[in-house]
LUMFIKE-967548 format. One record per residue (C-alpha): residue in one letter; chain; x, y, z. Coordinates in nm, 2 decimals, padded with zeros to 4 digits. Layout:
N
[A, A, [X, Y, Z]];
...
***
This chain:
546
[M, A, [-06.80, -03.18, 17.78]];
[K, A, [-07.06, -03.46, 17.74]];
[T, A, [-06.94, -03.78, 17.91]];
[T, A, [-07.04, -04.10, 17.73]];
[H, A, [-07.09, -04.40, 17.99]];
[L, A, [-06.94, -04.73, 17.90]];
[P, A, [-07.19, -05.01, 17.85]];
[E, A, [-07.17, -05.32, 18.05]];
[L, A, [-06.95, -05.57, 17.86]];
[P, A, [-06.94, -05.96, 17.90]];
[H, A, [-06.56, -05.94, 17.94]];
[G, A, [-06.54, -05.67, 18.20]];
[N, A, [-06.45, -05.30, 18.18]];
[F, A, [-06.24, -05.27, 17.86]];
[T, A, [-06.12, -04.92, 17.96]];
[Q, A, [-05.90, -05.09, 18.22]];
[A, A, [-05.79, -05.33, 17.94]];
[L, A, [-05.68, -05.02, 17.75]];
[V, A, [-05.48, -04.89, 18.04]];
[E, A, [-05.31, -05.23, 18.07]];
[F, A, [-05.27, -05.24, 17.67]];
[L, A, [-05.10, -04.89, 17.67]];
[A, A, [-04.90, -04.99, 17.97]];
[S, A, [-04.75, -05.29, 17.78]];
[P, A, [-04.82, -05.30, 17.42]];
[P, A, [-04.76, -05.64, 17.25]];
[P, A, [-04.45, -05.66, 17.04]];
[G, A, [-04.51, -05.52, 16.68]];
[T, A, [-04.81, -05.29, 16.78]];
[P, A, [-04.79, -04.99, 16.53]];
[G, A, [-04.68, -04.66, 16.69]];
[E, A, [-04.99, -04.49, 16.53]];
[V, A, [-05.23, -04.74, 16.73]];
[I, A, [-05.06, -04.63, 17.05]];
[E, A, [-05.06, -04.27, 16.96]];
[A, A, [-05.43, -04.29, 16.87]];
[L, A, [-05.52, -04.44, 17.21]];
[N, A, [-05.28, -04.24, 17.40]];
[P, A, [-05.30, -03.86, 17.26]];
[V, A, [-05.24, -03.73, 17.61]];
[S, A, [-04.88, -03.65, 17.74]];
[G, A, [-04.72, -03.88, 18.00]];
[S, A, [-04.74, -04.26, 18.00]];
[A, A, [-05.01, -04.51, 18.08]];
[A, A, [-04.83, -04.62, 18.40]];
[D, A, [-04.96, -04.27, 18.54]];
[L, A, [-05.29, -04.43, 18.55]];
[L, A, [-05.48, -04.15, 18.44]];
[P, A, [-05.87, -04.17, 18.49]];
[P, A, [-06.02, -04.43, 18.25]];
[E, A, [-06.29, -04.19, 18.15]];
[L, A, [-06.01, -03.97, 17.98]];
[F, A, [-05.90, -04.27, 17.79]];
[F, A, [-06.25, -04.34, 17.68]];
[E, A, [-06.30, -03.99, 17.56]];
[A, A, [-05.98, -03.99, 17.38]];
[V, A, [-06.10, -04.30, 17.19]];
[E, A, [-06.44, -04.16, 17.12]];
[Q, A, [-06.30, -03.85, 16.97]];
[T, A, [-06.02, -03.97, 16.78]];
[P, A, [-06.06, -03.94, 16.40]];
[S, A, [-05.97, -04.30, 16.35]];
[A, A, [-06.24, -04.57, 16.33]];
[I, A, [-06.18, -04.77, 16.65]];
[S, A, [-06.35, -05.11, 16.73]];
[I, A, [-06.29, -05.37, 17.03]];
[A, A, [-06.40, -05.72, 16.98]];
[D, A, [-06.36, -06.04, 17.20]];
[P, A, [-06.14, -06.34, 17.08]];
[Q, A, [-06.44, -06.47, 16.87]];
[A, A, [-06.45, -06.14, 16.68]];
[T, A, [-06.79, -06.03, 16.83]];
[I, A, [-06.80, -05.65, 16.84]];
[L, A, [-06.80, -05.50, 17.19]];
[Y, A, [-06.74, -05.14, 17.13]];
[V, A, [-06.71, -04.90, 16.83]];
[N, A, [-06.63, -04.53, 16.86]];
[R, A, [-06.80, -04.23, 16.67]];
[A, A, [-06.56, -04.23, 16.37]];
[F, A, [-06.66, -04.60, 16.32]];
[E, A, [-07.01, -04.50, 16.31]];
[A, A, [-06.94, -04.23, 16.04]];
[L, A, [-06.73, -04.45, 15.83]];
[T, A, [-06.96, -04.75, 15.82]];
[G, A, [-07.29, -04.59, 15.85]];
[Y, A, [-07.37, -04.84, 16.13]];
[A, A, [-07.49, -04.71, 16.46]];
[R, A, [-07.32, -04.88, 16.75]];
[E, A, [-07.64, -05.02, 16.88]];
[E, A, [-07.64, -05.20, 16.53]];
[V, A, [-07.32, -05.37, 16.54]];
[I, A, [-07.24, -05.43, 16.92]];
[G, A, [-07.29, -05.80, 16.96]];
[Q, A, [-07.25, -05.87, 16.58]];
[N, A, [-06.95, -06.04, 16.43]];
[Q, A, [-06.69, -05.83, 16.27]];
[S, A, [-06.78, -06.03, 15.93]];
[I, A, [-07.08, -05.78, 15.91]];
[L, A, [-06.84, -05.55, 15.72]];
[N, A, [-06.72, -05.82, 15.48]];
[N, A, [-06.85, -05.78, 15.11]];
[R, A, [-06.69, -06.11, 14.99]];
[A, A, [-06.45, -05.90, 14.77]];
[T, A, [-06.13, -05.96, 14.99]];
[P, A, [-05.96, -06.29, 14.90]];
[E, A, [-06.01, -06.56, 15.17]];
[S, A, [-05.64, -06.60, 15.19]];
[I, A, [-05.60, -06.25, 15.35]];
[Y, A, [-05.84, -06.33, 15.62]];
[Q, A, [-05.67, -06.66, 15.69]];
[E, A, [-05.34, -06.47, 15.72]];
[L, A, [-05.50, -06.23, 15.94]];
[W, A, [-05.63, -06.47, 16.19]];
[R, A, [-05.30, -06.67, 16.19]];
[T, A, [-05.13, -06.34, 16.29]];
[I, A, [-05.36, -06.22, 16.56]];
[T, A, [-05.42, -06.57, 16.71]];
[R, A, [-05.03, -06.57, 16.76]];
[K, A, [-05.08, -06.26, 16.97]];
[Q, A, [-04.92, -06.05, 16.69]];
[T, A, [-05.04, -05.71, 16.52]];
[W, A, [-05.17, -05.75, 16.16]];
[T, A, [-05.18, -05.45, 15.93]];
[G, A, [-05.33, -05.47, 15.58]];
[V, A, [-05.61, -05.36, 15.33]];
[L, A, [-05.96, -05.50, 15.32]];
[V, A, [-06.25, -05.43, 15.10]];
[N, A, [-06.54, -05.35, 15.35]];
[R, A, [-06.89, -05.23, 15.30]];
[T, A, [-07.11, -04.98, 15.45]];
[K, A, [-07.47, -05.01, 15.59]];
[Q, A, [-07.59, -04.86, 15.27]];
[G, A, [-07.41, -05.14, 15.06]];
[G, A, [-07.13, -04.93, 14.94]];
[D, A, [-06.77, -05.04, 14.91]];
[Y, A, [-06.47, -04.88, 15.07]];
[L, A, [-06.10, -04.96, 15.10]];
[A, A, [-06.01, -05.01, 15.49]];
[E, A, [-05.65, -04.98, 15.59]];
[L, A, [-05.68, -05.19, 15.89]];
[T, A, [-05.46, -05.24, 16.19]];
[I, A, [-05.57, -05.53, 16.45]];
[A, A, [-05.37, -05.55, 16.76]];
[P, A, [-05.44, -05.82, 17.05]];
[V, A, [-05.51, -05.70, 17.39]];
[L, A, [-05.38, -05.94, 17.66]];
[D, A, [-05.50, -05.99, 18.01]];
[R, A, [-05.29, -05.99, 18.32]];
[H, A, [-05.21, -06.36, 18.26]];
[G, A, [-05.09, -06.30, 17.91]];
[E, A, [-05.40, -06.44, 17.73]];
[L, A, [-05.60, -06.30, 17.46]];
[G, A, [-05.87, -06.08, 17.60]];
[Y, A, [-05.97, -05.84, 17.32]];
[F, A, [-05.88, -05.74, 16.97]];
[L, A, [-05.83, -05.37, 16.91]];
[G, A, [-05.91, -05.26, 16.55]];
[K, A, [-05.80, -04.93, 16.39]];
[Q, A, [-05.92, -04.86, 16.03]];
[R, A, [-05.89, -04.58, 15.79]];
[D, A, [-06.07, -04.53, 15.46]];
[V, A, [-05.80, -04.51, 15.19]];
[T, A, [-06.05, -04.55, 14.89]];
[K, A, [-05.98, -04.20, 14.74]];
[E, A, [-05.60, -04.26, 14.79]];
[H, A, [-05.64, -04.60, 14.59]];
[E, A, [-05.83, -04.44, 14.31]];
[L, A, [-05.57, -04.17, 14.29]];
[E, A, [-05.29, -04.41, 14.28]];
[A, A, [-05.48, -04.61, 14.02]];
[R, A, [-05.54, -04.30, 13.81]];
[L, A, [-05.17, -04.22, 13.83]];
[R, A, [-05.09, -04.58, 13.72]];
[Q, A, [-05.33, -04.54, 13.43]];
[Q, A, [-05.18, -04.21, 13.33]];
[K, A, [-04.84, -04.35, 13.37]];
[A, A, [-04.94, -04.64, 13.15]];
[R, A, [-05.10, -04.41, 12.88]];
[I, A, [-04.78, -04.20, 12.87]];
[E, A, [-04.56, -04.50, 12.82]];
[M, A, [-04.79, -04.65, 12.55]];
[V, A, [-04.78, -04.33, 12.36]];
[L, A, [-04.42, -04.29, 12.40]];
[D, A, [-04.36, -04.65, 12.29]];
[A, A, [-04.57, -04.61, 11.98]];
[A, A, [-04.41, -04.28, 11.89]];
[P, A, [-04.17, -04.36, 11.58]];
[V, A, [-03.90, -04.13, 11.74]];
[V, A, [-03.62, -04.18, 12.00]];
[V, A, [-03.74, -04.02, 12.33]];
[M, A, [-03.53, -03.97, 12.65]];
[L, A, [-03.54, -03.79, 12.96]];
[L, A, [-03.21, -03.69, 13.10]];
[D, A, [-03.10, -03.55, 13.44]];
[A, A, [-02.84, -03.28, 13.49]];
[Q, A, [-02.57, -03.54, 13.48]];
[G, A, [-02.68, -03.71, 13.16]];
[R, A, [-02.84, -04.01, 13.33]];
[V, A, [-03.14, -04.16, 13.15]];
[L, A, [-03.47, -04.13, 13.37]];
[L, A, [-03.72, -04.22, 13.10]];
[D, A, [-03.70, -04.37, 12.75]];
[N, A, [-03.92, -04.56, 12.50]];
[Q, A, [-03.92, -04.85, 12.28]];
[E, A, [-03.72, -04.68, 12.00]];
[Y, A, [-03.46, -04.57, 12.24]];
[K, A, [-03.42, -04.95, 12.33]];
[K, A, [-03.40, -05.03, 11.97]];
[L, A, [-03.11, -04.78, 11.91]];
[L, A, [-02.95, -04.92, 12.21]];
[G, A, [-02.94, -05.27, 12.06]];
[D, A, [-02.81, -05.12, 11.72]];
[L, A, [-02.52, -04.95, 11.92]];
[R, A, [-02.43, -05.28, 12.08]];
[G, A, [-02.49, -05.16, 12.43]];
[R, A, [-02.36, -04.82, 12.41]];
[E, A, [-02.59, -04.57, 12.58]];
[P, A, [-02.77, -04.39, 12.32]];
[A, A, [-02.80, -04.08, 12.53]];
[Q, A, [-02.43, -04.05, 12.57]];
[V, A, [-02.36, -04.12, 12.19]];
[L, A, [-02.64, -03.86, 12.08]];
[T, A, [-02.52, -03.58, 12.32]];
[E, A, [-02.14, -03.64, 12.22]];
[A, A, [-02.26, -03.63, 11.86]];
[I, A, [-02.45, -03.29, 11.92]];
[L, A, [-02.14, -03.15, 12.07]];
[G, A, [-01.91, -03.26, 11.82]];
[Q, A, [-02.10, -03.18, 11.50]];
[A, A, [-02.34, -02.90, 11.61]];
[G, A, [-02.12, -02.75, 11.85]];
[T, A, [-02.39, -02.73, 12.12]];
[D, A, [-02.37, -02.90, 12.46]];
[P, A, [-02.73, -03.01, 12.52]];
[I, A, [-02.69, -03.06, 12.88]];
[A, A, [-02.52, -02.73, 12.95]];
[A, A, [-02.80, -02.55, 12.72]];
[C, A, [-03.07, -02.74, 12.93]];
[L, A, [-02.93, -02.63, 13.27]];
[A, A, [-02.92, -02.27, 13.13]];
[G, A, [-03.28, -02.31, 13.04]];
[Q, A, [-03.23, -02.29, 12.66]];
[G, A, [-03.38, -02.56, 12.41]];
[F, A, [-03.27, -02.64, 12.06]];
[K, A, [-03.46, -02.77, 11.74]];
[N, A, [-03.37, -02.98, 11.44]];
[L, A, [-03.00, -03.02, 11.49]];
[E, A, [-02.89, -03.28, 11.23]];
[I, A, [-02.63, -03.53, 11.33]];
[S, A, [-02.50, -03.86, 11.21]];
[L, A, [-02.40, -04.17, 11.39]];
[E, A, [-02.21, -04.47, 11.29]];
[T, A, [-02.36, -04.79, 11.42]];
[P, A, [-02.17, -05.11, 11.42]];
[H, A, [-02.22, -05.33, 11.11]];
[G, A, [-02.42, -05.04, 10.95]];
[R, A, [-02.45, -04.96, 10.61]];
[G, A, [-02.33, -04.60, 10.61]];
[P, A, [-02.41, -04.33, 10.88]];
[R, A, [-02.75, -04.29, 11.03]];
[W, A, [-02.90, -03.95, 11.06]];
[F, A, [-03.10, -03.80, 11.33]];
[S, A, [-03.28, -03.46, 11.38]];
[C, A, [-03.25, -03.38, 11.74]];
[S, A, [-03.43, -03.14, 11.96]];
[G, A, [-03.40, -03.06, 12.33]];
[T, A, [-03.64, -02.89, 12.58]];
[P, A, [-03.56, -02.81, 12.93]];
[A, A, [-03.81, -02.96, 13.17]];
[D, A, [-03.83, -02.83, 13.53]];
[E, A, [-03.99, -03.07, 13.80]];
[P, A, [-04.15, -02.93, 14.12]];
[D, A, [-03.96, -02.94, 14.43]];
[A, A, [-04.06, -03.28, 14.60]];
[S, A, [-03.89, -03.23, 14.93]];
[A, A, [-04.06, -03.14, 15.26]];
[R, A, [-03.92, -02.78, 15.24]];
[G, A, [-04.12, -02.74, 14.91]];
[Y, A, [-04.45, -02.85, 15.05]];
[F, A, [-04.58, -02.51, 15.10]];
[A, A, [-04.39, -02.34, 14.82]];
[S, A, [-04.58, -02.47, 14.52]];
[G, A, [-04.38, -02.27, 14.29]];
[T, A, [-04.04, -02.39, 14.40]];
[R, A, [-03.85, -02.53, 14.11]];
[G, A, [-03.68, -02.88, 14.16]];
[D, A, [-03.41, -03.05, 13.94]];
[R, A, [-03.40, -02.94, 13.58]];
[Q, A, [-03.39, -03.21, 13.32]];
[L, A, [-03.36, -03.25, 12.95]];
[L, A, [-03.63, -03.40, 12.71]];
[L, A, [-03.43, -03.51, 12.42]];
[I, A, [-03.61, -03.63, 12.10]];
[A, A, [-03.42, -03.78, 11.80]];
[T, A, [-03.61, -03.83, 11.48]];
[E, A, [-03.42, -04.07, 11.25]];
[I, A, [-03.39, -03.90, 10.89]];
[T, A, [-03.16, -04.16, 10.73]];
[A, A, [-03.39, -04.22, 10.43]];
[R, A, [-03.45, -03.84, 10.37]];
[R, A, [-03.07, -03.78, 10.39]];
[R, A, [-02.98, -04.08, 10.16]];
[E, A, [-03.25, -03.95, 09.91]];
[M, A, [-03.10, -03.60, 09.92]];
[A, A, [-02.76, -03.76, 09.87]];
[R, A, [-02.89, -03.97, 09.58]];
[A, A, [-03.05, -03.66, 09.42]];
[H, A, [-02.74, -03.47, 09.47]];
[L, A, [-02.53, -03.74, 09.30]];
[E, A, [-02.78, -03.75, 09.02]];
[N, A, [-02.76, -03.37, 08.99]];
[L, A, [-02.39, -03.39, 08.99]];
[R, A, [-02.39, -03.67, 08.73]];
[A, A, [-02.63, -03.48, 08.52]];
[R, A, [-02.40, -03.14, 08.56]];
[L, A, [-02.09, -03.35, 08.47]];
[A, A, [-02.27, -03.50, 08.15]];
[E, A, [-02.40, -03.15, 08.06]];
[Q, A, [-02.03, -03.02, 08.10]];
[Q, A, [-01.89, -03.29, 07.89]];
[L, A, [-02.13, -03.23, 07.62]];
[I, A, [-02.06, -02.85, 07.63]];
[Q, A, [-01.68, -02.93, 07.61]];
[G, A, [-01.75, -03.19, 07.32]];
[M, A, [-01.94, -02.92, 07.14]];
[H, A, [-01.68, -02.66, 07.19]];
[E, A, [-01.42, -02.88, 07.07]];
[A, A, [-01.62, -02.99, 06.78]];
[L, A, [-01.70, -02.63, 06.68]];
[A, A, [-01.35, -02.54, 06.72]];
[A, A, [-01.25, -02.83, 06.49]];
[A, A, [-01.52, -02.71, 06.23]];
[I, A, [-01.39, -02.35, 06.25]];
[Y, A, [-01.05, -02.48, 06.19]];
[Q, A, [-01.17, -02.70, 05.90]];
[L, A, [-01.36, -02.40, 05.75]];
[Q, A, [-01.06, -02.18, 05.75]];
[A, A, [-00.89, -02.38, 05.48]];
[P, A, [-01.17, -02.33, 05.22]];
[M, A, [-01.19, -01.97, 05.33]];
[N, A, [-00.82, -01.94, 05.23]];
[V, A, [-00.87, -02.12, 04.90]];
[I, A, [-01.16, -01.90, 04.82]];
[H, A, [-00.95, -01.59, 04.88]];
[A, A, [-00.69, -01.72, 04.68]];
[A, A, [-00.91, -01.80, 04.38]];
[S, A, [-01.06, -01.45, 04.42]];
[V, A, [-00.71, -01.29, 04.39]];
[M, A, [-00.63, -01.52, 04.09]];
[V, A, [-00.96, -01.43, 03.90]];
[R, A, [-00.89, -01.06, 03.95]];
[C, A, [-00.55, -01.09, 03.81]];
[G, A, [-00.66, -01.32, 03.52]];
[T, A, [-00.42, -01.59, 03.59]];
[A, A, [-00.66, -01.85, 03.68]];
[S, A, [-00.76, -02.13, 03.43]];
[L, A, [-01.11, -02.30, 03.44]];
[E, A, [-00.92, -02.61, 03.56]];
[T, A, [-00.74, -02.45, 03.84]];
[L, A, [-01.07, -02.29, 03.95]];
[A, A, [-01.24, -02.62, 03.93]];
[A, A, [-00.98, -02.78, 04.14]];
[M, A, [-01.00, -02.50, 04.40]];
[L, A, [-01.39, -02.53, 04.41]];
[D, A, [-01.36, -02.92, 04.47]];
[Q, A, [-01.11, -02.84, 04.75]];
[I, A, [-01.35, -02.61, 04.90]];
[C, A, [-01.66, -02.85, 04.87]];
[A, A, [-01.45, -03.14, 05.02]];
[S, A, [-01.34, -02.90, 05.31]];
[G, A, [-01.69, -02.76, 05.37]];
[A, A, [-01.84, -03.11, 05.37]];
[R, A, [-01.60, -03.22, 05.64]];
[A, A, [-01.68, -02.91, 05.84]];
[L, A, [-02.06, -02.98, 05.81]];
[A, A, [-02.01, -03.35, 05.92]];
[T, A, [-01.81, -03.22, 06.22]];
[L, A, [-02.09, -02.98, 06.33]];
[R, A, [-02.36, -03.24, 06.27]];
[G, A, [-02.15, -03.49, 06.48]];
[A, A, [-02.15, -03.23, 06.76]];
[L, A, [-02.53, -03.21, 06.79]];
[P, A, [-02.64, -03.41, 07.09]];
[E, A, [-02.88, -03.70, 07.01]];
[E, A, [-03.24, -03.61, 07.13]];
[P, A, [-03.37, -03.89, 07.37]];
[R, A, [-03.69, -04.06, 07.27]];
[E, A, [-03.96, -03.98, 07.55]];
[A, A, [-04.24, -04.24, 07.61]];
[E, A, [-04.60, -04.10, 07.56]];
[A, A, [-04.82, -04.07, 07.86]];
[M, A, [-05.14, -03.90, 07.96]];
[V, A, [-05.05, -03.55, 08.05]];
[N, A, [-05.23, -03.28, 08.26]];
[V, A, [-05.16, -02.94, 08.10]];
[N, A, [-05.23, -02.74, 08.43]];
[E, A, [-04.98, -02.94, 08.59]];
[L, A, [-04.71, -02.87, 08.33]];
[L, A, [-04.78, -02.50, 08.33]];
[R, A, [-04.77, -02.50, 08.70]];
[Q, A, [-04.43, -02.67, 08.71]];
[V, A, [-04.28, -02.42, 08.45]];
[L, A, [-04.41, -02.12, 08.65]];
[D, A, [-04.23, -02.27, 08.98]];
[L, A, [-03.92, -02.31, 08.76]];
[E, A, [-03.94, -01.95, 08.64]];
[T, A, [-04.04, -01.80, 08.98]];
[D, A, [-03.70, -01.63, 09.04]];
[R, A, [-03.70, -01.45, 08.71]];
[L, A, [-04.06, -01.34, 08.74]];
[L, A, [-03.98, -01.20, 09.09]];
[A, A, [-03.67, -01.02, 08.98]];
[A, A, [-03.85, -00.86, 08.70]];
[G, A, [-04.15, -00.76, 08.92]];
[I, A, [-04.39, -00.94, 08.70]];
[V, A, [-04.75, -00.99, 08.82]];
[V, A, [-04.86, -01.34, 08.72]];
[D, A, [-05.25, -01.40, 08.67]];
[W, A, [-05.29, -01.78, 08.68]];
[R, A, [-05.63, -01.89, 08.57]];
[P, A, [-05.65, -02.26, 08.52]];
[A, A, [-05.95, -02.44, 08.44]];
[E, A, [-06.10, -02.63, 08.74]];
[V, A, [-06.12, -02.96, 08.53]];
[L, A, [-05.91, -03.04, 08.21]];
[P, A, [-05.92, -03.36, 08.02]];
[A, A, [-05.59, -03.55, 08.03]];
[L, A, [-05.42, -03.56, 07.69]];
[P, A, [-05.19, -03.82, 07.52]];
[G, A, [-04.85, -03.65, 07.48]];
[H, A, [-04.49, -03.62, 07.58]];
[E, A, [-04.44, -03.44, 07.89]];
[N, A, [-04.09, -03.30, 07.84]];
[Q, A, [-04.18, -03.19, 07.49]];
[L, A, [-04.48, -02.99, 07.60]];
[R, A, [-04.30, -02.86, 07.92]];
[S, A, [-04.03, -02.70, 07.68]];
[V, A, [-04.30, -02.54, 07.47]];
[F, A, [-04.47, -02.36, 07.77]];
[K, A, [-04.12, -02.27, 07.90]];
[E, A, [-04.04, -02.12, 07.57]];
[L, A, [-04.34, -01.91, 07.56]];
[I, A, [-04.32, -01.80, 07.92]];
[E, A, [-03.95, -01.70, 07.88]];
[N, A, [-04.05, -01.50, 07.54]];
[A, A, [-04.32, -01.33, 07.75]];
[I, A, [-04.06, -01.23, 08.02]];
[H, A, [-03.82, -01.11, 07.76]];
[A, A, [-04.08, -00.90, 07.59]];
[L, A, [-04.19, -00.75, 07.93]];
[N, A, [-03.83, -00.67, 08.00]];
[E, A, [-03.79, -00.49, 07.68]];
[S, A, [-04.10, -00.29, 07.72]];
[G, A, [-03.99, -00.13, 08.03]];
[R, A, [-04.34, -00.12, 08.17]];
[M, A, [-04.41, -00.01, 08.51]];
[N, A, [-04.66, -00.27, 08.57]];
[P, A, [-04.57, -00.58, 08.38]];
[E, A, [-04.83, -00.85, 08.38]];
[L, A, [-04.85, -01.20, 08.27]];
[L, A, [-05.17, -01.40, 08.21]];
[L, A, [-05.21, -01.78, 08.18]];
[H, A, [-05.55, -01.93, 08.10]];
[T, A, [-05.66, -02.26, 08.02]];
[R, A, [-06.00, -02.41, 07.94]];
[A, A, [-06.15, -02.73, 07.81]];
[L, A, [-06.28, -02.75, 07.44]];
[E, A, [-06.47, -03.04, 07.28]];
[G, A, [-06.19, -03.28, 07.22]];
[A, A, [-05.92, -03.04, 07.28]];
[V, A, [-05.75, -02.81, 07.55]];
[A, A, [-05.70, -02.43, 07.49]];
[V, A, [-05.40, -02.25, 07.65]];
[E, A, [-05.35, -01.87, 07.63]];
[I, A, [-05.02, -01.70, 07.75]];
[Q, A, [-05.07, -01.32, 07.73]];
[D, A, [-04.83, -01.04, 07.84]];
[N, A, [-04.85, -00.66, 07.79]];
[G, A, [-04.49, -00.63, 07.66]];
[V, A, [-04.37, -00.50, 07.33]];
[G, A, [-04.60, -00.71, 07.11]];
[I, A, [-04.55, -00.86, 06.78]];
[P, A, [-04.62, -00.65, 06.47]];
[G, A, [-04.90, -00.80, 06.24]];
[T, A, [-04.64, -00.86, 05.96]];
[D, A, [-04.43, -01.08, 06.18]];
[R, A, [-04.74, -01.30, 06.31]];
[Y, A, [-04.62, -01.59, 06.08]];
[K, A, [-04.24, -01.50, 06.05]];
[V, A, [-04.17, -01.54, 06.43]];
[F, A, [-04.22, -01.94, 06.36]];
[E, A, [-03.97, -01.93, 06.08]];
[P, A, [-03.62, -02.08, 06.18]];
[F, A, [-03.35, -01.82, 06.29]];
[H, A, [-03.61, -01.54, 06.30]];
[I, A, [-03.51, -01.30, 06.59]];
[G, A, [-03.74, -01.00, 06.65]];
[W, A, [-03.57, -00.89, 06.99]];
[R, A, [-03.36, -00.58, 07.01]];
[S, A, [-03.12, -00.78, 07.25]];
[R, A, [-03.01, -01.07, 07.04]];
[R, A, [-02.76, -01.21, 07.28]];
[G, A, [-02.81, -01.58, 07.34]];
[K, A, [-03.09, -01.62, 07.09]];
[A, A, [-03.06, -01.83, 06.79]];
[G, A, [-03.43, -01.79, 06.67]];
[M, A, [-03.53, -02.16, 06.67]];
[G, A, [-03.73, -02.15, 07.00]];
[L, A, [-04.09, -02.08, 06.83]];
[A, A, [-04.00, -02.29, 06.52]];
[I, A, [-03.92, -02.59, 06.75]];
[A, A, [-04.24, -02.51, 06.97]];
[Q, A, [-04.47, -02.50, 06.66]];
[E, A, [-04.32, -02.84, 06.54]];
[I, A, [-04.39, -03.00, 06.88]];
[V, A, [-04.75, -02.87, 06.90]];
[N, A, [-04.80, -02.99, 06.53]];
[A, A, [-04.69, -03.33, 06.63]];
[H, A, [-04.93, -03.34, 06.92]];
[G, A, [-05.22, -03.28, 06.68]];
[G, A, [-05.26, -02.92, 06.78]];
[S, A, [-05.19, -02.57, 06.66]];
[I, A, [-05.02, -02.24, 06.78]];
[E, A, [-05.08, -01.90, 06.66]];
[V, A, [-05.02, -01.52, 06.77]];
[D, A, [-05.37, -01.37, 06.83]];
[P, A, [-05.41, -01.07, 06.60]];
[G, A, [-05.70, -00.92, 06.79]];
[F, A, [-05.49, -00.85, 07.10]];
[P, A, [-05.34, -00.49, 07.07]];
[D, A, [-05.17, -00.43, 07.39]];
[G, A, [-04.87, -00.67, 07.41]];
[C, A, [-04.90, -01.03, 07.29]];
[R, A, [-05.14, -01.33, 07.33]];
[M, A, [-05.02, -01.68, 07.22]];
[R, A, [-05.30, -01.93, 07.17]];
[L, A, [-05.23, -02.31, 07.17]];
[F, A, [-05.48, -02.57, 07.08]];
[L, A, [-05.39, -02.93, 07.19]];
[S, A, [-05.60, -03.22, 07.06]];
[S, A, [-05.71, -03.51, 07.29]];
[A, A, [-05.66, -03.74, 07.00]];
[K, A, [-05.36, -03.97, 07.00]];
[S, A, [-05.04, -03.76, 06.91]];
[A, A, [-04.79, -03.84, 06.66]];
[S, A, [-04.49, -04.04, 06.78]];
***
């Protein structure tokens, strides 16, 4: 092994000073300094050869320097040269400030000097510079070396480059800050729970809910609600490695206006084992945790409740209307029974020749009065049709809505729908509900025709196109079709051409024609379509009738 001879130093042989330093280190000297300078077994009191201590210092991986009380560098080891880029010939005799890059606050240097001049060890971090001008963070320990009389003889410095550690810590802090920023910006309640249900991490929405619950821990409230309402223990599911999604639960908050609804999802999260035993076992699982996310859906649930209430209200109103019509028809039937009895009696009297003209006239008057009352009762049972405001309507949109409403019937009948809307249609002035009822009547007629035809391949074609000043709509099916003699008769009131007449009054197409005419258009059966039926509508873009 090559031996490096010590240079002559103005303050004597510092290797002997090292022996003295290790024999009686100053109070507060870090153990790692003593360990670095005394790597051999035994104590300094054994007075091992000074050359051995020198070689130990030369070969230690820590950057070591020795300076006099004025901070003039007397010695540096090889690790110091590698760290700073300076050869020892360049720094010996220079002040330690040669490494100062002016980035360290002056207050830290003042504290450093106060500490070491009091014969105490100082440990801290400085920003130093290399010979090439680069910066590095030095974790520095400076220990005073006292002579036999207890006076300062040397300063022993040990430094380590911690730049990469600092950069890694900074990146971790930045990553943590980004995660917290994203979590706090998320419009959902986020919490990370341990196996005992304790909160390890949360976000701003969690803290808001904490305030709304008047200090009750949201994690506990939510887990209890999930257990009570969904029958699932989220913590137990987490420990078993099972997640859950979109469990809807409700919470009652103090002074709240009704319950608040949340959609909860839980995901088990396994952390790596951070213990010493897990250092070499990278795949070892640590504690299992639960990531619980709660999305508030109160507005949606309230809207659903409002829609359900409106639907219930409409159904009740419809039920009352039907009940009223049933009562009116029953009353009309009862009222018609009287004139029918009178007519029967008059018929008997006429056949027997016992009726005089005056008697017959009185009977007829009675029949007319009873019939008038029955008709008045029936007219009163008819619901008043609400007036609909005129608006600009999109025919394609109305047809698509009707198709959506009839989807179940179309699927049940196995009908293939060929929907060919024009890419662009002009908006028309009209009444949406009225036109929607026209399209519904025509599509339902087509479904009925296809059902009666018994075809193996029932097809329905809907086609729209723009004309000059109008919109054309064609609804075509390959069903039983309409005979040529009935082309105009199908639009007459009470005309029914179906074999199955149940539930049909024969007024659908008559009403449809009336609505189309009111919108400045026309409706017809295409006589040139032999295989089934094709209904053609023309709706004008001019202002419709009120």
